N, C-alpha and C positions, 0 to 999 in steps of 0.2 A: 376146727374153728377154737378161738374164743370169744369169752360174751361181757368184754368195756363198751358197756351198755353206749356207746358215741357216734354222733353221723359229722364230715364231714365238717368243717363251718360257711358254712351262706348255702346249705340243704334244709329245709321245710319238713321236719316231721309231721306229713297231715295226722290230725283227730285220728281214733281210729272206731270203725264202725262196730261196734261188739255184737249186731246182725247176728247170729247161727253159730256164734263161736262159744256159746254159750259164762263166755269168762270175760270178768271188769275190759276196763280202758290196759289198751299192753299184752294182754295176759294172752298166752297160746290155745289157739281151740283145742281142748282136749283128744287126745289119739286115742285115749286108754276105750273105744266107742264099745255096743255093745257084739259089731263087729271085728273091731281091735280083740275082744277079749279072744274070738277064737281065734287067731293067730297069733306067732310065737314075740315072743320077746325082742327088742333090738338088740342088741351087744355091742355097746359104746369104749372104744379103745384107747385109753391117753397114755400119756408117757412122757418125754424128752427128745427134742430133735434127736436125730441117729442114732434112737436107739431100739428102730425093725420096726413099729408099731405099719408103716404103709408095707416093707416087703410080708409080716405074718398076716395083715389081712387081704393080701393077696391071694396069699397059699392059701389060704381057706375060703377064699370064697371061688379059686379054681379046682379045688382039690370035690365041692361038694354047690348042688343045684337049688340046696335050701338058705343060700343064705348070699345075701345080695350089698352092693356098695351104694352108701346112700350118696348121691352128688351134692354137692354144698351149690352156691353164690356166690354171686364177685362180681365186680363194677370194675375186675382192670381189662385188659383184651388179650386180647388169645392171645396163646404164641403159635409156631409155628407149631403145625398137626395135630393144635389141640381143637378138639369138639362139642360144640355145644349140647349139651344134655349129656354127656357121653365125662367129661375130666370137668368139665364146671359148667351149672348155669350161666350164661354172660350176661349182665345184665348194664344200667345204670345205675350210678348213685341220685338219680330224682324219686328214679321208679322202688330201688333198694331201699330209698327212707321212705316210700310212703306206703312201700309191706309190713316195715320196722313198725310202723305209724299202726297199722293195720291187727298186729302180733301176729304175722305172718310166721316170726320165723322162732325157733326152741333156741338158738343162741347166735352170736355176730359178735366183729373186732371191727373194729376198722388200725388196720396194718399199710405202714406207707401211702400213705392217703388213699385206699382199696378199701371197701368191705368186701367183709368173709360171712355168709353164715350159710347156719343147717335152717332146710324151712321145712316149715309144716309139713306140708302136702311132696319134697321130700322125701321125708319119712312112712309117710302115712304112704305114700303107690309103693315102694319095696314092702311092708309090713303087709297092706291087702293083696300085696299078688302070692300072701303064703313061706314068706321069706322070712329070713331075719334079717333085720336092717343092719346091718355094721356102719357104726362111726367113726373115724379117725380125731378127734377132737382135743383142745387141748386143757388143762387145769377147769382156767375160767369156765370154759365153754361146758364141761360134765361138770360142773356143780349151775352151771343152769339148765342144763337137762336133767338136772337131777331134781329140782326145784320146782318143774316142769309138770314133776307125776307122772312120763312116761315110761312106762313098764318097763322096763331093759335090766342088763345086768353089767355093771363097770367094773373095768378088768384094768387097774395101773399094771404098764410094763413096766421096770425099770432095770438098766445093764446093772452088769456083775459089779461095777467099781466108776467110776467117775472117768480113771484112765484107758479102760477098756470103752467108753463112750469117746472120750481125747479120740484119739487113735480109729476110731470110727469117724467121726470127724474130717480129724487129717486127711483119711485115706480113700474122703469122699475125690479130695482134690478139684472143691468150687469154694471153699474158701478162706478169707484170711486170718492168719494168728488171732488178728482184735475179735475176727468175730468168733472164731471156735472160744474163747475168750468166754465173749456174752455169750455163749449157746450154752455154757458149762456154769455158767454161772444163775442164770435163768433154770438148768435141771435143776442143781444141787432147792431149787425156792417149788422146783418144782417136784419133788422124789418130798421133799418133807411136806408134803400136804399127805401123803398114804397115814398121816398121822390124824389126818380130821377123820372122827366117828364120824361112819353112816354114810363116805362119801365112792369108797369104794369095796366092791363085793368081794375080788380076787385082787390076789398081787402074783407077779409073775419073772419073775426076772429069767429076764431074757441072755442066757448066759452060753445058751447052745440053740442053736435056727431048729433043726430038723423037731430036739426037745421040745421046744416051745413051743412047735407048732403041734405038733400033738396034746400038748398040755392044752392050750386056746383051743383044736377041735372040742378036747373032752366040755369046758365050758359052754363050749356055741351052745355042744348037742342038748345041754340043759334047755338055753336060750328057744333052740328050735322047740323042744315041746313042748316050754309053756311056762316051766320049771322053778322057783324061786332059788336064789342063789343058798348052795352050802352055806353052813355057819362055820365062823371060825378058818376064813381062808385068808383074813387081812390082819396080820402080828398086832400086837396090839403098840407095840412100840416100832419105828424105825429109824436105828441112829445112822447119821452118816458121818463118817469118816474121809480121811483126803483122798483115799487110794480103794478104797472098800465101802458094801452096803453092806451094815450089821445091824442081822434080822433081830430083838431081844425077845423075851419072854419062851423060848422055844418052839418057837412057828417055824416047819421045816414044810 
């Protein structure tokens, strides 16, 4: 989810109570408590729509009991076969806005009139179980989580090319040409965010699913042990071309 800090018109955000948070108004409670220092880091997966974040997260969680997916909150109505607490925590706009004011979300965004967000409680629930908390969020969400101070490893997942991403989006069969074009335009801006110093710890180009899963597992194992990310795993500069993503300065 993104971090566009807004709520729908007519929904009032209540003043935050700072009791027990250790944070000023609007700040997220500290997840890096004494209890949290004994548990793994979170693993934040970021990347454009269609790049395979969800598939990679699913494979990671299926293959290891030490990983747990962070369930997001939303104000939209459940779809058929969606379960509360499994696919999303479903809530009202009023309750969501109240919890924003109380600083209970690490990041949130309004999308098509509905609110989506990652709550502190959902992250803490996974971390306190001794598992790596896996988050699937967008670039704005990554910026917000980074600023929150949550101990985490941030991985940007990129397609090998925009052409490849376009083919993946078209292969879904769920979007119009206009929607695919909009997603590709958004993807360009998201890929450019790799050049933001200190935002990501790793760049993973998803050109082969099995190989990408293998590389992600190696990164996730560091998170499981609470280790810091390896240095130098993000290139100094990424150049976005029309048909390929070129990495400058010798990164491999």
